[in-house]
N, C-alpha and C positions, 0 to 999 in steps of 0.2 A: 504494500500500500504506500502511496506517496506520503511524504512526511507530514504535510498539513493535516491529513486525516489522522495520522498517528498522534500528533500533538493534541488534537481535539479529544482523541480517545483517552489519552492520559488524563486530561482535565476531567472528563466524565468519570473515569475509573476512580479517581481520588476525590471525587466530589462527596458532599455530605450523603450519608446513607439514604436519607429520605428522598433525595433527588434521583438516586440511582435505582430506586425500588422498581421491581418488575413483578407484575401479578397476572394471574390467569384464572379464568373460570371456565371449566369444561363441563358441558351438559350433554348427557346421553339419554335420549328418549327411545326406548326399545319396546317395552311391554304395553302396547296400546290396548285400551279396554274395549273400544268399539270398532276396531279394524285389526287386520293381521299384524302380528308383531314383526319387528325388524330383527335381523340376526347379528348385525355388527356394531351398533352404537356403543355397547358396553366395552367391547374390545377396542374400539377406536379411541374412546376416552382414556382407557388405561394406557394405550400406546402413546397418546399425546401427553399424558401425565408424566410418563417416564422421560419423554423427550424434553419437556420443559424443566423438570426437576434436575436432569443431568446438565442442563444449560445454566443452572444457577438461579432460577427464578426464586424470589423471596417467598411467594405464596402461590400454590397451585391448588385450587379448590375444585373438587369433582362432585357432581350431583347426578343422580340417575332417576329416570322415570318420574318426572315431575308433572303434577297437575298444574292447572293455570295459576292458582294462588301461590303454590310453592315456587313456580318459575319466576313469578314477579318478585317474590321475596328474595330469591337467590340473586336476581339482578339488582335489587335495591341494596342488598348487603355488599355486593361487589362494587356498586357505585361508590360506596364509602371507601372501600379498599383502594380504588383507583385514584382517589384524590391525591395529587402530588406525586403519583408514581411516574417514572420515566416512560415505562411501557405497560400497557394494559391489553390483554388478549381475551376475547371470548371465543371459544370453540363450541359449535353446536352440531351434534350428530343426531338425526331423527327426521321426522316428517316436517315439511314446510309446504306452503302453497302461496299462490298469488291470486288476488282478487282485485279487479279494477286498478291494476298497476301497483298495488301495495302488497308487500311480502309479509307473510305471517309464519311464525313458528307454531307448530301444533303440539300442545301438551298431551300427555297420555290419557287424560280424562275427557278430552274433547269428543263430543258426539256429532256435531255439525250436521244435524238433520236438514238444515236449511242454510242457504247462503247468508240469511239474516243472522245466523249464529256465529259467523266467523269472527267478527269484531269482539264479541263478548267471550267466546270460548278459546280464542287464540291470542297470541302475543305479537303485536306488530314489531318489525325489526327496528323501528324508530326507538322503541323502548330499550332495545339492546344497545343501540348507539349511544343513548343517553347515559347508560351505565359506564361507558368508556370515557366520557367527557373530561374527567379529572386528570387524565394522563397528559403529560407535558410534551412527549416526544413522538410517541407512536400509539395510535388507537387501532387495533387490528381485530376485525370480526371475521371469523372463518365459518362458513356455512357448508358443512358436509351434509346437505339436506335438499338436494335438487331432484329427489326421486319423484315418481309419479304420485299425484295426489290420490290417496286411497279412498277419499270421500266423494270424488267427483261424480261417480255413477249414482250413488245413493242420495246425494244432496239435492233437496228441492230448490228450484230457482224461483225467485220472486219477480215476476213480471219481466224476466229477462234483462233486468237493468244491471245486474252484477255479472261481470265476465270472470269466470273462474277458469284459468287457462293452464296449459302444460308448462311445467318448470317454474322458474321464478323470473321476476321482472328485473330489468336493468336498474341499477341504483347509482346515484351521483351524490356521494356524501357531501353535505354542506360544511361540515366541520373540517378545519385544516388538520393536516397530519393524520389523516384517517385512510385506512385501506379496508375494503370489504372483498374477501376472497370467496368466490362461489366454486363449488365442486364442478359445476358445469355452467357454461355461459347462458345468458338470459334466453328463455324460451326452449331450453333443452333439458334433458334429465340425466341424472348420474346413475352409476351402477354400484350395486353392493359388492360385486366381485365374487370370486369363487372361494377365497380364503377366509381367514378370521377377521380381516380388516378390509375396508373399502380401498380401492386403488388410490383415492385422494388422500386418505389418512396415511396410507403406507408411504406415499411420496412426501407428504408433509413431515412425517417423522424422520425421514431420511435427510431432507435438505433444510428445513426451516431453522433448525438450531445448529447448522454446521458452522464450526468456528471460522471466523473471518469472512463469512458470506453475508452480504447485505440482504435485507429482507426482500427487496424487490427482485434481486437476482435469484434468490432462493425460490420465490413464487414462480418465476419464469422456468426454473428447472422442474418444479412440481408440475407445471402445465405440460412441459415437453414429455416428462415421464408418463403422465397419465394418458396423454394422447397416444403414446406408443403402446402402453400396456393394454389399452382398450381398443386398439386398432382403429383409432380416430373416432370411435363412437362417443367419446366423452372428452370435452375440452374445458378445463377450468378457466376461470376468468377473474381478473382483478379490477376493481373499481376504486376510484379515489386518487389522492395525490399526497406526496410528502415533499419536504424541502430538499435541499441539495446534499446535506450531510449523510454519510453512510450510517446505517443503523444495523447493529448486530444483535441477534437475540441471545447468542451464547456469550454471556459476560465472563464466564470463567476463563475463557481462552484469550480474551482481548489483551490482557496484560502480558501474556506469554508472547503474543504476536509483537507487541511493542518492544519487548525486551529481546527479540529474536536476533539471529545472526546478522552482524553488521558488515559482512564481507561485501566488497565492491563488485557489482556485477555490471557487465557491459552488454547492451542489447546488440542484435545483429546490425542495427543502424549506426552503431558506434557510440551511442549515448550511454554513459555510465549511470549507475543508480544515484550517485551523488549529484550528477548533472540534472537528472530528472527531478530529484527532490528540490534542488536549488531553483529550478524553473518554477516550482509551485509556491515558493515563499519569497523570492527575491524582491517582489514588488510590494511586500507588506512591511510596514514599519513596526515590527513586533519582536521585542527582545526575547520573549518566551520561545517563540518558534526558532529563532536563531540559536538560542542556547541548546534546544533539542537537536537542531541540525548539527551543531558542533559535536555534541555528545555522540551522535550517530556516525558522522563522517569526518571526525577529527584526524583520521589517518590519511585523508586526502589533503595534502598541503595547499593546493590551489583553492579548493572550495572552503577549507578552513579559513584561509586568509580572506577570501571574499566575505565570509560570514562575519569574521572579526572586524573587517573594515566597515561593513554595514552597521555593526553595533557601535563602532566609534562615531560614524557619521550621524547615527540616530541620537547619540548622546550629545554630540556637538550641536545638532539642529535644535534639540529641545532646550539646551542651555542658552543658546544665542537668540532664538526666536520665540521661545515659549509655546511653540506649536505642539499640538497633541499628535499622537501617532497617526490618526486618520488623516490629518492635514498633510503630514509628511508623505504618507503613502499616496495620497491623491495627487500630490505635485508630480509624482513620477508616472501617474496613470492618466492624467487629465486629457491627453490627446490619443490614448491608446485605442487600437482596433482589436485588442486581444480580449475576446468575450470571457474566456476563462479567468483571466487576471481581474477583470472588472467584477465578475461573479465572486471571486475570492474576496475582493475588497468589500463588497456589500455584506457578505456573510460574516466577515471578521469585524466590520465596523457598522453594524446595523443602524446605529443612531447617528451616524455621521451626517453633517449638513450637506455633504457631497453625494449622498445616496441618489437623489433625484437626477443629478448630472450623470451618474454612472448608469442609471436605468435608461436615460435618454440615449447614451452611447451604445448600450446593448441593443436597444430597440432598432437603432440604425443598422445594426449588423444582422438582424433577424431575416430569415427567409420570408419573402413577401407572400402574402396570401395569394396574390395573383400568379405566383409561380406554381400553383396547383396543390398546395398542401391541403386546403379545406375540401377540395374535390374528392379526396380519398379518406376523409375523416381523420386526418393526421394533425389538424391544426389545434393541438392541445398544448398546455404548458410544458408537459414532459417532452413531447416531440420537438417543440421549439427549442428547448434547452439541449436536447440531444443533437440537433443540427448545429447549434451554436458552439457546443463543446467537442463534437466529434465529426462534424459534417465533412463530407468529401469536397475538396476545393472545386469550385465552379460546377458543382453537380446540378445546380439550377441557375437560370439566368440571373446575373447580378448578385450572386451569393458567393462570398469570399471563401467560406469553408475554413477548415483548420489544418494547418501544417501538422504532419504526424508528430513531430518532435515537440509540438506545443500543446498536445492533448493533455489535459489534466485528468488523468485516468480515474481518480476517485469520484470526481464530480460527473464526469461523462458516464461512468458506469451506472450511477444511481439514476440519472436522467434517462439514459437509453434503455436500461432494464425496465423502467416504468413505462416508457413509450412502447416497448415491445409487448409488455403485458397488455397494454391498451389496444395495440394493433399487431397481433402476432403474425398476421399474414403479410405485413409490409416488409418486404425483403431489404429495402434500403435501411430501415431502422435496425433490422437484424444485422446487416453489414456494419452499421455504425457501432452497435454493441460489440461486434467483433473488434473494431478499431480501438474501442475503449479497453477491452481486455488485452489487446496487443500492446498498447501503450503501457499498460501495467505489468507487462511481461508474463501474463497468464496465457501462454501460447496454446494450451490445451483448449481452453474456452474460446480463445480467438479463432483457432482453426474450426472448431465446431460451429461457431456462428457464421464464419465466412463460408464454410461448406454448405450450411443450410441455405444461406442467402444465394449462393451461386447455383445450387440445385433449383432454387426458385426463380432463376433467370436474371439475377442481379450481376451485371458485368463488372461493377466496381469490386464486388466480393471475389469474383474469379481472378481479377487482376491482383488483389491482395494475396490470394492463395499463390499466384504466380511468384510474387516477391518472397513468400515463405520458401519456395523451392530455390529461387535465385540466391537468397541469403543463407539457406540452410537453417532457417529459424528454429525449427523443431525436429530436424532430421538431417540427413545428408544433403549437401549442396547438389542441386540438379538444375543447372542453368538451362539446358535444352528443354526440360519439362516446363520451367517457368516461361521460357520464350514461347513455347507452344500455347500456353494459357493466354499470354499476352496477344498472340496472333488471333486466337479464337475470339477474345473480347474486342480486339481491334476491328476484325472483320464485321463484328456485330455493331460497330460504330461507336465504341466507348472511347472518349477522348483521353481519359487517364491511361487506358491500356495502350493507345497509340503512342502517347508520349513515353510510356515505359518501354515499349518496343523500340522506339527511336533511341532511347538512352542506351540500350544494350548494343545497338549497332554503332552509335557514336563513340562509345568508350571501348568497344571490342571487349565487353565485360565477360569475364568467366569463360573465355575461350570462344565467345561469339566472334565471328569475323568482323573486323572494324570496317565499316562501309558507310562513308559519309553520305553518299547518294541515297542509300536505303534509309539512313537515319532521317535525312531531310524529308523524304517522302512521308514518313509516318508523323514526324513533328508538324509538317505542313497540314496534314489531315486533321490533326488535333487542334492546331492553331485556328484552322478555318471554322472549328466549332466553338471558338471562344475560350479555349483552355489557356489561361494566362501564362502558366509556366512554359507551355509550348511556344507562345508568342515571343516570350523573352529569349528562348533558345534559338528561334529563327533569327532574332536580332544578332545573336552571337555568331551563327553560321555566316550571315552576310558580313559581319564585322571581320571575321577571320578568313573568309573566302574558302570555306570548307564545305564541299558538296554543292556549292553554288559559286557563281562569279562574285568576287568581293565587291560590295556596293555599300558604302557607308551611309548613303541616304536611305536605302531600303532598311539597313540595320537600324537606323534611328527611328524609322517609321514603325518597325516591328516592336522595338523597345517601348515606343510611346503607346502602342496598342496594348501591350502587356501591362504597362503601368496604369493605364486607364481602367484595365480590368482588375486591378488590385494587386498585381504581383510585385512584391518588394524587391526582388532581384532585378526586375525590369526597371523599376524606379532608380535603384542604385546604379544600374548600367547607363541610364540616361544621365545621371550625375557624372559618371566617368566620361561619357562622351563629351559633355559640355566642359568638363575639367581639362580634357586633353584635345579638344577641337576635332573630334571624330565625326565627320559628316555635318559639321556646323562650326561656326566661329567659336573659338575658346571663350568661355564666359563663366568665371568662377561664381558669380552671383546666381546665375541660373543653375549651375551645378549644385550649389548649396540648397536651392529650393527643392530639387529632386532628392538630394540626400536627406533632407529633413522629412520629406514625405515617406521615404523608405524607413527612416528611423521611427517615425510614428507608427509604422506597420510592424515594428519590432526587429528591424534589420540592424544587427550590431556592427557590421562592417561600416555601414553608413554613419552610425554614431561616431565610430573611430575616425572616419574621414572628416566629419564636421570638426572634431577635436583638432585634427591636423590643420584644417583651414584657419582656425583661430590660433593655432600654435605658430604657424609661419606667416599669418596675415595675408592670405590669399582670398580676395573677395570680401574680406571683413577686416576691421582694425585688429591688429595683433592683440590677443588677450589671453594670457596664460591661465587665468582663473577659469575662463570659459573653456579653454582647451582641456584643463584638468577635469572640469565637470563632465564634458562629453566623453573623454577617455574613461572616466569612472563608470559612466552609463554603459559604455561598450564592454568594459572589463567585467561589469556585473553580469553581462551575458557571455562571459568566458572568451572574449575576443583577445587573442594573444598579442596582436599588433598593438592594441590599445594598452595592454599591460606593459609592453616594452617601452612605450612612450611615457607612461606614468612613471616608470623607473627613472627616466631621464629628468622629468620635472622634479621629482623628489630628490634626486641626486644633486641637482644644481639650485634647488629652491626657487623654481619658476612657478609662480601662481600658488605657492604653498611654502611653508617653512621647510628648509632643507632637512632631510631625514635619511641618512645613509642606510639605516637598517630597513626602513620601508622601501627604499629604492632597490635594495638587494632582493627583498621578498617579491617585488613586482617583476624584477628581471628574471628570477628563477621561475615564477609563474608563467612568464612569457615563453621561456624555453620549454617548460613542461607542456605548455599549451600548443607547441608546435611552430613557433615563429622562427623561421630559419635566419632572418636578418639579425635578430637579437643574439642568437647563438653564434653566428659568424662574428658579430661585433665583439662579443665577450672574449672570443678566442683569438681574434686577429688584431683587434684595436683596443686593448685594455686601457690605454692612455686616454680614451674618450671618457673614461669614468674617473671620478675623484679618488684620491688615495683612501679616503674614509669608506667609500663604496666598496673598493676592492677588498679591504680587510673584512668588511661586513659580509661580503659575498663568500669569502673563505670560511668565515665563522658559520654561515648558514650551511655550507657544504659539509663542514665538520659535524655540525649538529645532526645532519641527515645521514651521517655515517658514510659519506662519499669521499671524504678528504681527511688526511691525517698529518698533513704538513704544517709548516709554521704559518701564523697569521701575520704576514708581512706585506700584503698588498702586491706581491710579485706573482703575476699570472704565468707561472712556468708550466712545464709539461704536466705536473701532478694536478695543478689547478684545472688545466684544460681538460684533462681526462675526467676529472670529477664533474666538470660542467657537461661533458658529453653524457655522463651517466644520468643527468637530469632528463635527457631526452628519452631514456629508457624507462623512466617513471611515467611517461605520458600515457 
């Protein structure tokens, strides 16, 4: 789990016991007096009791074969129990029915001679929902009760005004943080099964309290298992909505997860676990999160330094401006197009005066209803958030989507799992749930969802499966297999697949023949469909004259198209073109405009170049303070070039107080981050650095166990070898 979710879990786990209380009421109605008995409710209740108790629930109350008055009393008692509880669950196994769109639980003493008796002899589910109202985080009502109404044939109808129909009616809970899980979707019936438990109860017991599994994801797994177990005769359904935080029903295991192995893992995309966690907290002005991050990733010197620097800057900002953390965090986000970062901000600072501004910026990023969401019933808060947090780039007209490395897995998982629960047949949502799992390194679940979506005809999912083969994400590398998947999706017209296929040919990746003409063909097809990354790449082809005749004017035209479509690389490339006079007159002011647009879209290279413009005074008045500010923004995104330049500013006291130790730390981070220029400068031009810096650099290398020579500022062969070893730490 990404760190931000972990830190919140720590707060919840160590909170006051009353706040963390979790309670459940389990009702099993089996021995009906006026109709045939059911065979499984008692067993189902016992199974669920074991599940909730093993998950560490504070109170699990079980009641059996209740008449109406006893059922109402049980709900009333539970209503008192749920007040102040974090989680409250009611599970009901027995008969239920719908009349005129209202769902009722049927007590064992109900006779129901007439439809007039339903309201008096049964219990409306509104009464159950009321018993859950006191819970603060999750109100969960589970109905294993969608069987055929046994009274429907014998019940007298009054003037035909009351419609008693098959199954139960769809519900939309009015209360926030409420989920209602039906054993079978509205208008259909559930099965008792052949064993001692219903298929629904069996799946619930298996998944609902699985350690580390969010309740929405768990309910999705329950649905999939029941659909498979009943050969699609029964499909559970979930109604209602929750906020963005993950919710786990198994509280015994949460602390174990938090304290788990802190080893550094690198994903097939090259992103380390530390980098992924840093992505999720770097925009927040939060000492607590930074302390947790350092405790978890203190062995990574680069990210430890970034976190420590952030702590120092926060302290400085609060001392000099008296700004609160929300104001400091907002200053870094006020022009952002990162929906996940804006969402994190609103969750962390719900009372901030900037909340409305954040909501406005998020709304501007939302998929537009005109793009077709509402036509398929997907225009819900959960699906909107799923698109914002895990949407495929340019998957709809005018929709930017989310770069894979910027997916906030924890938040995307909760939104997309809920969206899939609401729309299980929407294969794009299933694919995005796969992306969320993929970003969180849960490759088993990612593949499962990608495969399901691909089998359902979603070509984005097929392309994502192709990348699994190309990278060897969860098995052996098989580039030809991935290429074949890209071809299949490309022929079907998917722009993402076409750009992916073009990439393999452009790079000659993994043994694919390098063929610029073939690469241009596929990128061109993708670009013609408006895929912004492909437009930017077409600009590169024309700039370099590869696969096409070199044409700087056409290069500029393609970069502009990509930039207008929202691609930050295209914006940055436009800045480079104006900076260097490629296809246009050299114009540093215009270059800065495009670099700033790219920076607002989260491009760290562009932030570093803006720092350089202020550093040398190109297009702006030379300003070392501004240079340091922009270099720090870029370094916060792990840009090694910016780190190298920060080293120089701290070494010579430009725009900041001279600090040789800080300069050495930034230089080491730059080398570890892969900046060849800083590595070369340290090894071949040590006199570019002050004597104090050179000694601090040797001390740092000695502290890291890479150097054992004297601290004399002489960068001889031993020091140079030690510096080389920094690159091996990358």
